[in-house]
C-alpha positions as CSV (number, residue, x, y, z in Angstrom):
1,X,0.0,0.0,0.0
2,X,1.2,3.5,-0.7
3,X,0.1,7.2,-0.9
4,X,-1.0,7.8,-4.4
5,X,-0.7,11.6,-4.7
6,X,0.1,14.8,-2.9
7,X,2.9,15.8,-0.5
8,X,3.7,12.1,0.4
9,X,3.2,10.7,-3.1
10,X,4.7,7.2,-3.5
11,X,5.5,6.7,0.2
12,X,4.6,3.3,1.6
13,X,1.9,2.7,4.2
14,X,2.5,-0.2,6.7
15,X,-0.3,-2.8,6.9
16,X,-0.7,-6.0,8.9
17,X,0.1,-9.3,7.2
18,X,-2.3,-12.2,7.2
19,X,-4.7,-10.7,9.7
20,X,-7.8,-10.8,7.6
21,X,-7.9,-7.1,7.1
22,X,-8.7,-5.7,3.7
23,X,-6.7,-2.6,2.9
24,X,-8.1,-0.4,0.2
25,X,-6.6,-1.4,-3.1
26,X,-4.7,1.5,-4.8
27,X,-7.0,1.4,-7.9
28,X,-10.1,1.8,-5.7
29,X,-8.4,4.5,-3.6
30,X,-7.4,6.3,-6.7
31,X,-11.0,6.1,-8.1
32,X,-12.4,7.6,-4.8
33,X,-9.9,10.4,-4.7
34,X,-10.4,11.3,-8.4
35,X,-14.1,11.8,-7.5
36,X,-13.5,13.8,-4.3
37,X,-10.3,15.7,-5.2
38,X,-11.9,19.1,-5.3
39,X,-13.1,18.7,-1.7
40,X,-9.7,18.1,-0.1
41,X,-7.8,21.3,0.1
42,X,-8.3,22.7,3.6
43,X,-10.8,20.1,4.5
44,X,-11.5,18.7,8.0
45,X,-11.6,15.0,7.7
46,X,-12.4,12.0,9.9
47,X,-11.7,8.4,9.0
48,X,-13.7,6.0,11.1
49,X,-12.8,2.3,11.1
50,X,-9.5,3.6,9.8
51,X,-7.4,0.5,10.0
52,X,-3.8,1.6,9.2
53,X,-5.1,4.9,7.8
54,X,-5.0,4.5,4.0
55,X,-8.0,6.8,3.2
56,X,-7.3,9.5,5.9
57,X,-3.6,9.6,5.2
58,X,-4.3,10.0,1.4
59,X,-6.6,13.0,2.3
60,X,-3.8,14.5,4.4
61,X,-1.3,14.1,1.6
62,X,-3.7,15.8,-0.8
63,X,-4.3,18.9,1.3
64,X,-6.7,18.2,4.1
65,X,-6.2,20.7,7.0
66,X,-7.0,18.3,9.8
67,X,-7.6,14.5,9.8
68,X,-8.7,12.4,12.7
69,X,-8.2,8.6,12.3
70,X,-10.1,6.2,14.5
71,X,-9.3,2.5,14.9
72,X,-9.8,0.2,17.9
73,X,-7.6,-2.7,16.8
74,X,-4.4,-3.2,18.8
75,X,-2.2,-4.2,15.9
76,X,-3.7,-1.9,13.3
77,X,-3.7,1.1,15.7
78,X,0.1,0.7,16.3
79,X,0.7,0.6,12.5
80,X,-1.6,3.6,12.1
81,X,0.5,5.6,14.6
82,X,3.7,4.5,12.8
83,X,2.3,5.5,9.4
84,X,1.4,9.0,10.7
85,X,5.0,9.3,12.1
86,X,6.7,7.9,9.0
87,X,4.8,10.3,6.8
88,X,5.5,13.2,9.2
89,X,1.8,14.1,9.4
90,X,1.7,14.7,13.2
91,X,0.7,18.3,12.5
92,X,-2.3,17.2,10.3
93,X,-3.3,13.9,11.7
94,X,-4.5,12.8,15.2
95,X,-5.3,9.2,15.9
96,X,-7.6,7.6,18.5
97,X,-7.5,4.0,19.6
98,X,-11.3,3.6,20.4
99,X,-14.6,2.4,19.1
100,X,-15.6,4.4,16.0
101,X,-19.2,5.0,17.2
102,X,-17.9,6.3,20.6
103,X,-15.5,8.6,18.7
104,X,-18.3,10.1,16.7
105,X,-20.3,10.8,19.9
106,X,-17.2,12.4,21.4
107,X,-16.7,14.6,18.4
108,X,-20.4,15.6,18.6
109,X,-20.0,16.5,22.3
110,X,-17.1,18.8,21.2
111,X,-19.3,20.3,18.5
112,X,-16.8,19.2,15.8
113,X,-17.9,19.5,12.1
114,X,-16.3,17.7,9.1
115,X,-16.2,18.3,5.4
116,X,-15.4,14.7,4.6
117,X,-16.1,11.5,6.5
118,X,-14.8,8.1,5.5
119,X,-16.7,5.1,6.8
120,X,-14.8,1.9,6.0
121,X,-16.0,-0.7,8.5
122,X,-15.3,-4.5,8.3
123,X,-17.3,-5.9,5.4
124,X,-20.6,-7.8,6.0
125,X,-21.2,-6.2,9.4
126,X,-24.0,-3.7,8.5
127,X,-22.1,-0.9,10.4
128,X,-22.7,2.0,8.0
129,X,-26.3,2.8,9.0
130,X,-25.3,3.2,12.7
131,X,-22.4,5.4,11.7
132,X,-24.5,7.6,9.5
133,X,-27.1,7.9,12.3
134,X,-24.4,9.0,14.8
135,X,-23.1,11.6,12.2
136,X,-26.7,12.9,11.7
137,X,-27.6,13.0,15.4
138,X,-24.3,14.6,16.3
139,X,-24.5,17.2,13.5
140,X,-21.0,16.2,12.4
141,X,-21.2,16.7,8.7
142,X,-21.0,20.2,7.2
143,X,-24.1,21.1,5.1
144,X,-22.1,20.7,1.9
145,X,-20.0,17.8,3.3
146,X,-19.6,14.3,1.9
147,X,-19.6,10.8,3.5
148,X,-17.7,8.1,1.6
149,X,-18.2,4.5,2.5
150,X,-16.9,1.2,1.2
151,X,-18.7,-2.1,1.3
152,X,-18.6,-5.5,-0.2
153,X,-20.7,-5.7,-3.4
154,X,-22.8,-8.5,-1.9
155,X,-24.0,-6.1,0.8
156,X,-27.2,-4.1,0.4
157,X,-26.5,-0.5,-0.3
158,X,-27.7,1.7,2.6
159,X,-29.9,4.4,1.1
160,X,-29.5,6.9,4.0
161,X,-31.8,8.3,6.5
162,X,-34.4,11.1,6.3
163,X,-31.7,13.8,5.9
164,X,-28.5,12.2,4.8
165,X,-29.0,10.4,1.5
166,X,-27.1,8.1,-0.9
167,X,-26.3,10.3,-3.9
168,X,-24.0,8.0,-5.9
169,X,-22.5,4.5,-5.8
170,X,-19.9,2.9,-7.9
171,X,-18.8,-0.7,-8.2
172,X,-15.2,-1.8,-8.5
173,X,-14.8,-5.6,-8.6
174,X,-16.0,-6.9,-5.2
175,X,-16.1,-3.4,-3.6
176,X,-18.8,-0.8,-3.8
177,X,-18.1,2.9,-3.0
178,X,-21.1,4.9,-1.7
179,X,-21.4,8.6,-1.4
180,X,-23.8,10.4,0.9
181,X,-24.8,14.0,1.4
182,X,-27.4,16.1,3.1
183,X,-30.8,16.2,1.4
184,X,-31.0,19.3,-0.8
185,X,-34.2,21.2,-0.3
């Protein structure tokens, strides 16, 4: 795994071996970032279920102002911290070793707002609806913000809630990328 573009272009990202994790393939990550590139400069980003940080670190490399990365796995979190240090992104990125839903509630209590939210939970666990609900209840997404999620293509695509709606989805092999925004009145 590597950073595809920006200030850390070409730099490697550490990932666990043989743990059953599914890091985002470069071609899928490149497709995501081609779509969202215009939203990155100066953005406030949170990457929940971050693993070793591939999506959030790519956003930081491409101009995000601040990026929070959340992962509760012991092994993946250590690698996440090491990736932030290796890329010298300590001034942009802050990592938290905790449950992603708890982190979202904590951000809500602090009245945080984000331009871009990545939700990349373990596949086949139906965790996106709960995360979107926490984002909505906590008023965490800027009105013109975007949520990007990644699911297995065998999973049902979550359509959103009454205010945050699916606006696009794209299939890449066995992965589907979903994009959510606030309802436009």
